[in-house]
N, C-alpha and C positions, 0 to 999 in steps of 0.2 A: 510410546515404546519405539525402539529402533528395530523395526522388523527385519532390516537387512542384517544387523548384527546377530539377531536370533538365528538366522539361517547361515551365518558365517559368510555372507556375500557382500558384494559391492554394488552400489546403484547402477554402475555401468554394465553390469553383467546382463546377458540376454535371458529371455524367458526360459530357454532350454537349460542354460547353466543354473538358473535359480531352481528349476524343477529337479535337476540332478542333486543339488545340495539338499533340497527338501527331502527327496527320496532316501538319501543316505541317512539323514537324521531320523526319519520316521523308522527306519529299520533298527536304529540304535535305541530309540526311546519308546517305541510302541509298547503299551502294557502287555500285549500278548507275546512279545519277544523277550520279556524279562526272565532271567533264570530264577529258580526257586530259592537259591541261597542268598539273594540280595536282601539286606536288612529292611524291615518295614518302613523306617523313616526315609531310606533312600528310594524305595519304591514310590512313595508319595512325591518326592522331588522329581523323579523321572516322569511321573504322570503329569505333573505341572509343566515340566519342560516340553513334553509331547503336546500338551494343549497350546502352549505358546508357539511351538513350531507350526502346528496346524493353523492357528490364527494368522501367523505370518504368511503362510502360503495362500490362505484365503484372500489376503489383501494383495500380495505381490504376484500371485498366479493369475490374476484377472487384470487385463490391460486397463480397464476403466478405473478400478479401485487403485491400481498401482499408479496411474497417472495422477489421481487425486492426492494420494499419499505423497508422491514425489513433489507435487506442487506445494503441499503444506510444509514438507521438510525444507524446501527452498525458501519459502516465506519465513519460516522459523529461523533459518540460517541468516537471512537478511536482517531480521529484527535483532539478532545477537551481534552481528558484525558491523552493520552500518547504521548511522543515526537516522531516526525517523524525524524528518524536518517538520512535518505537520500531519494532522489527522483531519481529513476533510470528507465531505459528502460528495458523491458524484455530481449532484445538482449544482455544487459550487464551482465545478470546472466548466470551461467554455466548450460548447459543441462546435466543431469545425465541420460544416456541412460538406465542403469540397473533399476533404480527406476522410470523412466519416469517422471521426475520432474526437475524444475529449482531450483538452489540453489545459495546462495551468503553467504559469511562469514560475521559474525557480528563482531564488534570491541571487543565484550566481549569474543569471541572465539566460540560462538554458531553459528547457521546458520539459514538463512531464507530459507524456502522451500515452493514451490508452484507447484502444478501439472499443466499440460497443460490446463485441463478443468477449474480449479480454476482461472488460469491466465486470462481467458476470462471474468470471473464474478466479481473478486475482484480487488481492487486497493491497498489495504493495507495488508501487510503480517507481522506477528509478529515473532520475534526471538524465537527460541525454548528454549533459556536459560534465557534471560533477558526480560525487558519490552519494549525494543526499537522496533520500527516498520519502515518498508520502504514503500514508496509509489511507485507503479509501474505506470509509465507514458505510455501513448499510443500515 
């Protein structure tokens, strides 16, 4: 789900801005704030919307879960817009002891580089020269 869309927000917005949007939506959709003359079917839709808003805030309102979500969104965007040149295991990349990173040559002559810490967090790595990417399998 696009949690930013659910809050009516942009990924570039600050935590304070996200919280303000969340609070406005909670006031609109909270079950206790619904008027008695709202049709039953609409009440159920509003409750579902409230649940989605609450889920969005639980992810975007926490810096750690927001970071993970943003990383996943970025990887999903890369998968859709750029070609994956290869799927490889980290063990198939060369370990560069001096630079403390894994590398692999790209077919364009450039190289894919990922540090040990990055390798734990990301699964897509861009070539430093062209637009190809590789997917690191675990």
